Structure formats: C-alpha cells, structure tokens
N, C-alpha and C positions, 0 to 999 in steps of 0.2 A: 157343688161341683160334680161333674160326670165321671165316675170312677172309670167306666169303660173306656171313655176317650183318654183319660189320664193314662191308663195302662197301655193302650194302643200307641200313643204318641211317645211314651217313655221307652217301650221296647223297640220301636221303630228308630228312634233317635239313637239308642245305644248300639243298635246293629249297624247303623250307618257309620258309626265311628271306628269300627274295626276293619282293617284290611284283611284279605286272605293271608298275606305273609305274616301278620301279627298273630293270626290264628293257626299258623303252621299248616296252611292249606295251599295247594297250587293255585296260581292266579288264573290260570286257564286263559281262554280267548277274550273277546270283547265282552264287557260286562255292562248290563243295562241298569244295575243298581249301585249305589254308592255304598261301599262296605260289603258285608256279608249277605248272601242270599238267605231266604228263610230255610231252605233245605240244608244249607250248611250250618246254620244255627241248631237246627233239629238234630243233625248228625253230631255235632259237638256236645249237645246237651243229652243225647241217648234217648231222644223220643221221636215219635213219628212226625212227619212233616205235617200231617193233619192236626195233630195234637198241638204242636208249636203254632200253627197258623190260627187255631182256635184261641190260644193265649194272646197272640198278637192282635187278634181282633177285639181284645179287651176282657175276655173271660178267664179270670183267674180263680173263680169260685171252685173250691174243692181241690185245688193243686196242692199236692204234698209238699212238705219241707224238703223232701229229698229232691223232688223235681226242681223246686225253686233253687235249691243249692247247685244242682247241675247247671241250671240257666244262668245263675251268677257266674259260675266258672267259664261257660261258654261265651258269655258276653263280657268277661273280664270286668265285672263290676267292682268298684272300690267299696270301702266300708259304708260310706254314705249312700251310694247306690244300692247296695245290698239291703241296707236298712229301709230305704224308700220302697224298694220291690216287696219286701215283707209287709210294710205298711199297706201297700196297695192290695196285696193278696188278703190281708186281714179285714179290709173294709169291702171287698169284692163280694157280691151276691148278697149283701145285706139290703134289707128292705129300705128303699130310699125314703127318707123322711124330709120333712120340711126343714130348710136352713134355719138354725136358731142362733140367737144372740146369747152371749155368756152373761150370767149374773155377776155383777161387780162385786169383788171381794177384796177388802183392804189387805195390804201386806200385814202379816203378823208382827206385833210389837217386837218380838224377839229377834226376828229377821232384821227389822230396822235398827235394832240395838247393835246387832252384829255389824251392819254397815257403818254406823256411827263410831264404833270402836276402831275401825280401820282408818286412823287419822292420816297416815302417810302415803295412802295408796287411793286412787280414784276407784270408786266401786259403785256398782248399780245392779238392780235386779230387773230383768225384762221378762216377757213372755214370748210365746212363739210367733206372735204377730209383730214382734220387734218394738212394743210399747215399752217405754222406760217407766217402770211402776214405782221405783224408790231409788235413792242415791244417798251416798253420804256427801258431806259438804264439799270435798275435793272432787268427787264424781260430778256434782252439779256444776261446779266451777269449770270443770273440763268441758262439759256439754252445754255450757251456758248459751251458745248460739242456738242450740235446739229449743231451749226453754223460752227464747224471745218470741217464738211463733205463738199466735194465740190459740192454735188448736190444741185440745187435750183429748186423750193422753198424748204426751210427747212420743212421736213415733219415728224411729230412725230411718226407715225406709222412705216414709213421706218426705222427710227433710232432705235425704240424699238424692232423690229424684226430682223434687219439685221446688225446693228452695233455692234461689239464685245465689245465696251466700255459700252454699255447700262446696262449690268448686274451689273457693279460696280457703275455706276452713279445713277441708279434707284433702290433702295434697296427693293422696292416691284414689281419687274419687271413683275412677273406673273400677278399680279392684274392690272398693267398698260396695259399689252398686251391684257388681256381679255376685259378691257374697250375700248381699241382702235378698236378691232375687232367688238365689239358690236356697237360702234358708226359708223363705216364704214358700217355695215349692215344696220343700221338705215338710213343712207344717201342714201344707194343703193334702199331702199324702196321709199324714197321721190323722187329720181331722177334717175330712171333706165336706162336712155339712155345717161349717161354722159360718154364720152369716157375717160376723164382724170381719173375719178374715177375707172372705169373698168380696165384701164391700170395698175393702182396702185394695185388693188386687184389681177390682174393676176400676177404682179411681186412678190407680197408677197406670193401668193399661190405656185409659182414655187420655190421660194428660201427659204421659211420657213415652216417647218413641224409643228411647233407650230401654226402658222397662219392657216394652212389648217385645223388642228383640231378644232381651236376656230371657224372658219368660219363655218365649218359643223355643229356646234351646233345651229346656227340660233338665237343666243342671241342678243337682241337689248337693247339699253340704251339711257336714257335721262341725260346728264351730267351737273347738275345744281350746286351742291355743294358737298364737301368732303374735304379728306385730302390727300396730296401728300408728299412722303418722297424721299429725295435726299441724295446722298453722293457727295457733290460738290468737284471737284478737288482742288479748292482754299480755301474753308472755312469749309469743313467737313459736318457733318450730319445736315440736315434741315428738320423739320416737318412743313408743311405749310397748312393752310386752304385755300380753294379756293372757289370763287363764279364765275360761268360761266353765263353771261348775253347776250341773244340775242340782236342784234343791230337792232332796229325796222326800221330804215331808210335804212339799208343794208341787205335785206333779205339773209340769209345764212351765215352771219358772227356772230361770238360770241366773246364777250370780256370777258377775264378771268383775275382776279386779285387775288393775294394771300397775305396773311399775317400770321405773327407769333404771338402766344400768348405772351403778354407782360411779361417780367421777366423770360422768358425761354432762355435756350441755343440757341434756334432757332432765337429768337428775336436778341440776341447778334451777331448770325451768319449772319443775314440780314444786320446788321450795318456794319459788316466786309466785306460782299459782295458789299455794296454800295461803301466803300472805295476802294475795288479792281476794281470795275467797273469804277471808276473814273481814274484809271491808264491805262485802256485799250487804246490802240492806235486805231485810226479810230473810235472814239465814234459816230461821225455824219457821218456814211457811206452812200453812195448812196443806192437808194431803193433795188437794187439787192442783197445787203447784208442784208437788213432786210427781205428778203424773198419775195419781191414784184416784181420779175423779170418777163419776159415774160411768164414763165410757171405758175405763181401763178394766181389763180382765185378766185373770190368771193364765188361762190358755185359750187362745182363740181357735 
C-alpha cells in the first residue's frame, strides 16, 4: 500500500469534515472547498502553509510528535484517528519493501485453554485482518454461519460483505460493515506492507460496492467495547455486549468475549445456544476448522 497516498487522502478527508464554525473560524464568503482550507488548518496547527501542504501531499517523514499533536487538535481527530495518524507517520519515509505474507502461527495452547474455560460467554480470538483464529464452543456456535463457508481462515469482513446470508444473520449489517471497513483501514495504517491484508482489501474492493464506498471514506476505528445484534438460525434474536481486549503476549491478536444482560431474552437465548452447541457434531475439530489453518496469521 502506498503510504503517501494514504496520508494524503486521510488528511484531505479529515479536513473536509470540519466546518469553519466548528473550528471557531469565520465562514467568510463563498468557499470553493468542502470543510477547511489548507491555510486554515495550517494556522490552527501553528505551522506554515507550505509545511502543512507538504504533509498533505503525503510527506510525514520527520514530522515531530509535537507537530502531529497540533495537527490532531486542528483537525479534531478522535482517539482512533489520532492513532492512525501516528501509524502513518511511523511508516512514512521507510524504504518501501515488497509486500509479504505472514508466517502461519498457531494459537498458543494456553490461550485456547483460556477460551475453553469461558463456558458461559461466547469468545474468540482474531487478528487485525479480522480472521477468526480460535473460539470456545459457545463462540463457534454463535458464529456458526461463518464457519459454514468453505474458505479458511474464517474471515468476518469477507462474510459481512460477500455472503448472501449475512443480511439475515446480522441485524445491523450496515453498522457491522462500516466497523469492519474502518478496522481494516486502521490495520492498513499499522502494517502497510502486508500482502495478506492487501489481498483481502483487493478482493472486497473488487466484489463489493458497499466496501468500495466505505473504504473510500478513510474512516478508522478502535474496537474495544459495544453491542452486537444477531438473528441466529438456531436461537433467534440475540443482543450481546462485547469487550475486545488486546493480547499483550501476542501482538496483533484480540480476544473478544460477549455477554447478555441477565434476565433478558438474550440471556435465555445464550443458554439455548449453549444447549444447541453441545449437540453439534465435531465439537473438538482440528485447528483448520477453528480458523487456524495455513492461511491464518497472527497479524496481517
């Protein structure tokens, strides 16, 4: 992925989102640009117009943290956008190297044991490419529709954008798709030379108009907590809160666990899902059925 074009398009898109009124500037007369002008961003960031123009052309190499912090405030970037800008700056100016594939690495046994010990909560481990690398029994039952597709590793973004059953299974599919595209954009900023990631983005861009639109928006996201809603084929509607926790000993991996509010229909649905999961054949399948086959990677 071209870091310079990523920088240029990200800064341009963020500048276009801010009105002069939001920035505390007079609107002035007729404006030819959407959002702020370059010179207005430069003034707000405390840098020269020429310096900011150079950054917006894609050159962040050598930019100090102080200037990046000023630019963050001028563009009113949120936490995920600020982190993305820092990632873009970190990879700027590095010698471009050929895109590479990640070496497949299995989930550590201790991590799988932790998942399996979580018997009352669906849980899974994913990487930055949104491959599901491991689950517990309840997690696999929850995401059963994804495991029915033949492609491995099981990939959440591919399912959401390309599988015809996603619209029925994910009751807020538009929201889920927007989150997936933003998470992939965030990962692309962290690791721009990952061939597995760029191949997935290319596939989704080629086959999904919705993905192309969302990708062009350059939105990014940190996915720590929230609510997911499903219409599961075996148990019906489920509303589940989730917590997504980075795995410190396995950089690039995230452990996500879900729960239902006690006393709700979703809590009853999870109990029913647990009973249904116990009836599934092949409950202890080999690693390639858990998503850890030769194509799965820790961090794309």
